[in-house]
C-alpha positions as CSV (number, residue, x, y, z in Angstrom):
1,X,72.0,113.5,68.8
2,X,68.8,115.3,69.8
3,X,68.4,116.2,73.5
4,X,65.1,117.3,75.1
5,X,65.8,119.7,78.0
6,X,62.8,120.3,80.2
7,X,62.9,123.5,82.1
8,X,65.6,124.6,79.7
9,X,64.8,128.3,79.9
10,X,65.6,128.4,83.6
11,X,68.8,129.3,85.4
12,X,70.7,126.0,85.3
13,X,68.8,124.8,82.3
14,X,69.8,127.7,80.1
15,X,73.5,127.4,81.0
16,X,73.3,123.6,80.3
17,X,71.6,124.2,76.9
18,X,74.5,126.5,76.0
19,X,77.1,123.8,77.0
20,X,75.2,121.2,75.0
21,X,75.2,123.4,71.9
22,X,78.9,124.0,72.4
23,X,79.5,120.3,72.5
24,X,77.5,119.8,69.2
25,X,74.3,118.3,70.6
26,X,71.0,119.4,69.1
27,X,68.6,120.7,71.7
28,X,64.8,121.0,72.1
29,X,63.7,123.1,75.1
30,X,60.4,122.4,76.8
31,X,59.4,124.9,79.4
32,X,56.2,126.5,80.7
33,X,58.0,129.8,81.5
34,X,56.3,130.0,84.9
35,X,59.7,130.8,86.6
36,X,61.8,131.6,83.5
37,X,62.0,133.8,80.4
38,X,62.1,133.0,76.7
39,X,64.7,135.8,76.5
40,X,67.3,133.4,78.0
41,X,66.9,131.1,75.0
42,X,67.3,134.0,72.6
43,X,70.5,134.9,74.3
44,X,71.8,131.3,74.4
45,X,71.2,131.1,70.6
46,X,73.3,134.3,70.1
47,X,76.1,133.1,72.3
48,X,76.3,129.7,70.6
49,X,75.5,130.9,67.1
50,X,73.1,127.9,66.9
51,X,69.3,127.4,66.8
52,X,67.4,126.0,69.8
53,X,63.9,124.5,69.1
54,X,61.6,125.8,71.8
55,X,58.2,124.4,72.8
56,X,56.1,126.1,75.5
57,X,54.3,123.5,77.6
58,X,53.7,122.0,81.0
59,X,55.5,118.9,82.1
60,X,52.1,117.3,83.2
61,X,50.7,117.7,79.6
62,X,51.3,114.2,78.2
63,X,49.6,115.0,74.9
64,X,51.9,117.9,74.2
65,X,55.0,116.0,75.4
66,X,54.0,113.1,73.1
67,X,53.9,115.5,70.1
68,X,57.4,116.8,71.0
69,X,58.8,113.3,71.1
70,X,57.2,112.4,67.7
71,X,58.0,115.6,66.0
72,X,61.7,116.0,67.0
73,X,62.8,112.3,67.3
74,X,64.3,112.8,70.8
75,X,67.3,110.6,71.7
76,X,67.8,111.5,75.4
77,X,66.2,113.7,78.1
78,X,67.7,116.1,80.7
79,X,65.0,116.9,83.2
80,X,65.2,120.2,85.1
81,X,61.5,121.2,85.1
82,X,60.5,121.6,88.7
83,X,59.4,124.0,91.4
84,X,62.4,124.7,93.6
85,X,61.8,127.0,96.5
86,X,62.3,125.2,99.8
87,X,60.2,127.7,101.8
88,X,57.4,127.9,99.3
89,X,57.2,124.2,99.2
90,X,56.1,124.1,102.8
91,X,53.2,126.5,102.0
92,X,52.0,124.8,98.8
93,X,53.2,121.2,99.1
94,X,50.5,119.8,96.7
95,X,51.8,122.0,93.9
96,X,55.3,120.7,94.5
97,X,54.2,117.0,94.4
98,X,52.0,117.6,91.4
99,X,54.7,119.4,89.4
100,X,57.9,117.7,90.6
101,X,56.6,114.1,91.1
102,X,53.6,113.7,88.9
103,X,55.2,115.7,86.2
104,X,58.2,113.5,86.2
105,X,56.0,110.4,86.0
106,X,54.2,111.9,83.0
107,X,57.5,112.5,81.3
108,X,58.8,109.0,82.0
109,X,55.6,107.5,80.7
110,X,55.9,109.4,77.4
111,X,59.6,108.4,77.2
112,X,58.7,104.7,77.5
113,X,56.0,104.9,74.9
114,X,58.5,106.5,72.5
115,X,61.3,104.0,73.4
116,X,63.6,106.8,74.7
117,X,65.7,105.3,77.5
118,X,68.4,107.8,78.5
119,X,67.4,110.2,81.3
120,X,69.4,112.7,83.3
121,X,67.7,113.9,86.4
122,X,68.3,117.2,88.1
123,X,68.4,116.0,91.7
124,X,69.7,117.8,94.8
125,X,71.9,117.5,97.9
126,X,68.6,117.7,99.9
127,X,68.1,114.0,99.2
128,X,70.6,113.2,101.9
129,X,68.3,114.7,104.5
130,X,69.4,115.7,108.0
131,X,70.7,112.3,109.3
132,X,73.7,111.7,107.1
133,X,77.2,112.9,108.0
134,X,79.2,115.3,105.9
135,X,80.7,115.2,103.4
136,X,77.8,113.5,101.5
137,X,78.7,110.4,99.5
138,X,76.6,108.6,97.0
139,X,76.6,105.4,98.9
140,X,74.7,106.9,101.8
141,X,71.0,106.0,102.1
142,X,68.5,108.6,101.0
143,X,67.5,110.7,104.0
144,X,64.4,112.4,105.2
145,X,64.4,116.0,103.9
146,X,62.9,118.7,105.9
147,X,60.8,120.2,103.1
148,X,58.3,119.0,100.4
149,X,60.8,120.2,97.8
150,X,63.5,117.8,99.1
151,X,60.9,115.1,99.6
152,X,59.9,115.4,96.0
153,X,63.5,114.8,94.9
154,X,63.7,111.7,97.1
155,X,60.4,110.4,95.6
156,X,61.7,110.8,92.1
157,X,64.9,109.1,92.8
158,X,62.9,106.1,94.3
159,X,60.7,106.1,91.2
160,X,63.8,106.0,88.9
161,X,65.2,103.0,90.9
162,X,61.8,101.2,90.6
163,X,61.6,101.9,86.9
164,X,65.1,100.6,86.3
165,X,64.2,97.4,88.2
166,X,61.2,96.8,85.9
167,X,62.8,98.0,82.6
168,X,66.2,96.7,81.5
169,X,66.4,99.3,78.8
170,X,66.1,102.3,81.2
171,X,69.4,104.3,81.7
172,X,69.2,107.0,84.3
173,X,71.6,109.4,85.9
174,X,70.7,111.4,89.0
175,X,72.9,114.4,89.5
176,X,72.8,115.5,93.1
177,X,74.1,119.0,93.1
178,X,74.8,121.5,95.8
179,X,74.6,125.3,95.6
180,X,75.0,126.6,92.0
181,X,75.9,130.3,91.8
182,X,77.5,132.6,89.2
183,X,76.6,133.2,85.6
184,X,78.1,132.8,82.1
185,X,81.3,134.8,81.9
186,X,79.8,137.0,79.2
187,X,77.2,138.4,81.6
188,X,74.6,137.6,78.9
189,X,72.7,134.9,80.8
190,X,72.4,134.4,84.6
191,X,70.0,133.8,87.5
192,X,66.8,135.9,87.2
193,X,64.6,134.9,90.2
194,X,61.0,136.0,90.0
195,X,60.2,138.3,93.0
196,X,62.3,138.1,96.1
197,X,65.3,135.8,95.6
198,X,65.3,132.6,97.7
199,X,69.0,132.0,97.2
200,X,71.9,133.8,98.9
201,X,73.9,135.2,96.0
202,X,71.1,136.6,93.8
203,X,70.0,138.5,96.9
204,X,73.5,139.8,97.6
205,X,73.8,140.9,94.0
206,X,70.4,142.7,94.2
207,X,71.5,144.5,97.3
208,X,74.7,145.6,95.5
209,X,72.8,146.9,92.5
210,X,70.3,148.8,94.7
211,X,67.2,146.6,94.2
212,X,67.2,145.4,97.9
213,X,68.1,147.4,101.0
214,X,70.0,144.8,102.9
215,X,70.6,141.1,103.3
216,X,69.3,139.0,106.2
217,X,71.9,136.5,107.5
218,X,69.9,133.8,109.2
219,X,71.8,132.9,112.3
220,X,75.4,133.6,113.4
221,X,75.6,131.1,116.2
222,X,76.0,127.8,114.3
223,X,79.0,125.6,115.2
224,X,80.9,126.6,112.1
225,X,84.1,128.6,111.6
226,X,82.4,132.0,111.8
227,X,78.9,131.1,113.1
228,X,77.1,131.3,109.8
229,X,75.9,128.4,107.7
230,X,78.3,126.7,105.3
231,X,77.4,125.4,101.9
232,X,79.2,123.9,98.9
233,X,78.9,126.6,96.2
234,X,79.8,125.7,92.6
235,X,79.8,127.7,89.4
236,X,76.8,127.2,87.3
237,X,78.9,126.7,84.2
238,X,80.8,123.9,85.9
239,X,77.4,122.4,86.8
240,X,76.2,122.7,83.2
241,X,79.3,120.9,82.0
242,X,78.5,118.2,84.6
243,X,75.3,117.5,82.7
244,X,77.2,117.2,79.4
245,X,79.7,114.9,81.1
246,X,76.8,112.7,82.3
247,X,75.4,112.5,78.8
248,X,78.8,111.6,77.4
249,X,79.2,108.9,80.2
250,X,75.9,107.3,79.0
251,X,77.1,107.4,75.4
252,X,80.4,105.8,76.4
253,X,78.7,103.0,78.4
254,X,76.3,101.6,75.8
255,X,75.9,98.4,77.8
256,X,74.8,100.2,81.0
257,X,71.3,100.0,82.3
258,X,69.9,101.1,85.7
259,X,70.4,104.3,87.6
260,X,73.6,105.9,88.8
261,X,73.9,108.9,91.1
262,X,76.7,111.4,91.1
263,X,77.4,114.4,93.4
264,X,78.4,117.6,91.7
265,X,80.1,120.0,94.0
266,X,83.5,121.4,95.0
267,X,84.0,119.4,98.2
268,X,84.4,122.6,100.2
269,X,82.1,124.3,102.6
270,X,81.9,128.2,102.4
271,X,80.1,130.3,105.0
272,X,77.6,133.1,104.4
273,X,80.1,135.6,105.8
274,X,82.9,134.3,103.6
275,X,80.6,134.7,100.5
276,X,79.9,138.3,101.5
277,X,83.6,139.0,101.9
278,X,84.5,137.4,98.6
279,X,81.7,139.4,96.8
280,X,82.9,142.6,98.3
281,X,86.5,141.9,97.3
282,X,85.6,140.9,93.7
283,X,83.3,143.9,93.1
284,X,84.4,146.7,95.5
285,X,80.8,146.8,96.6
286,X,79.9,146.9,100.3
287,X,76.9,144.8,101.2
288,X,74.7,146.0,104.0
289,X,73.4,143.1,106.1
290,X,71.7,142.3,109.4
291,X,71.8,139.1,111.5
292,X,68.3,137.5,111.8
293,X,67.1,134.5,113.8
294,X,67.9,131.0,112.4
295,X,65.5,129.7,109.7
296,X,63.7,126.5,110.5
297,X,65.2,123.5,108.5
298,X,68.6,125.1,107.8
299,X,71.5,122.7,108.5
300,X,74.7,124.2,109.9
301,X,76.9,122.9,107.1
302,X,77.1,120.4,104.3
303,X,79.2,119.8,101.2
304,X,79.9,117.1,98.7
305,X,82.4,114.3,98.2
306,X,82.6,114.6,94.4
307,X,85.3,111.9,93.9
308,X,83.0,109.6,92.0
309,X,82.1,112.3,89.4
310,X,85.8,113.3,89.2
311,X,86.8,109.7,88.3
312,X,83.9,108.3,86.3
313,X,82.5,111.4,84.6
314,X,86.0,113.0,84.2
315,X,84.4,116.1,85.7
316,X,85.4,118.6,88.3
317,X,84.5,122.1,89.5
318,X,87.3,124.2,88.0
319,X,86.1,127.8,88.6
320,X,87.0,129.4,92.0
321,X,85.0,131.5,94.4
322,X,86.4,134.8,93.0
323,X,85.3,133.9,89.5
324,X,81.8,133.0,90.8
325,X,81.5,136.4,92.4
326,X,82.9,138.3,89.4
327,X,80.6,136.5,87.0
328,X,77.5,137.0,89.2
329,X,78.3,140.8,89.4
330,X,78.9,141.1,85.7
331,X,75.5,139.5,85.0
332,X,73.7,141.6,87.6
333,X,75.3,144.9,86.8
334,X,74.7,144.4,83.0
335,X,71.1,143.2,83.7
336,X,69.8,145.0,86.8
337,X,66.3,143.9,85.9
338,X,67.2,140.4,84.8
339,X,65.7,139.4,81.4
340,X,63.3,142.3,81.4
341,X,64.2,144.4,78.3
């Protein structure tokens, strides 16, 4: 079975490509390399001992996408390709809507023309917005996110629902995931943000390796256990295996049509200060930090109810916080400059 993975050279994409190869799927990666590196694919091939077909292209380029579908006889699509920085999305919202929403529509149109119906979407916990109670459950209504990034994910989920209403052949899965961290246990592939990291753990790791002076903790006066924000952190390899589980679920349910959403998370909230302590314990590295004012749009706490994925996908997040920290540090210490070689 041949799977097209858009954005497959990125952080979550590359780990998912590895999991797909390990589960005997054939993979074609389509990526514009704006926020990723071809080096990740080279390393995935070495880890898996298998070849990955790679096409450099933009998700909005329907002609190139059409060529890929015709040349490789694609059976299903896992769609990661998106801009993903919440803060940046408030500064250049049109780029986010162009890439994340219009790009997805382009991809879906090409899929329809080529009669490819199975689609797994890289969604986000941000679709629950600010008005839903925690833990988040799939039966909740889509919320009103505080950023164009989150809004783009909500828009795509609505588009998928509308498409499923109009096309009985369409089979979609939206994977709403929370905060992926960690790296492959080999330290060969991991998260390599361009410029200043937007996410907590890559920043912590870069402080530990000497690339950054100190971490800013945005707010210590939230109504949480220790005053810092709490998030549901899960290991990126558990998340990658969640995508394989979703694909397997579609293959098992040949009579399914429509769109189904699943939360992928641990079901536990972990604070920023707890992450710092866990990282220091796992690595014996002290992390210098300062407390800064709260960031606009940051929620005090949220985490997943992942019971649906546990039961229906036969999936759960197995790796603990210590392993997330150890694998992050192994990647960062072996690759202080990321994929730059």
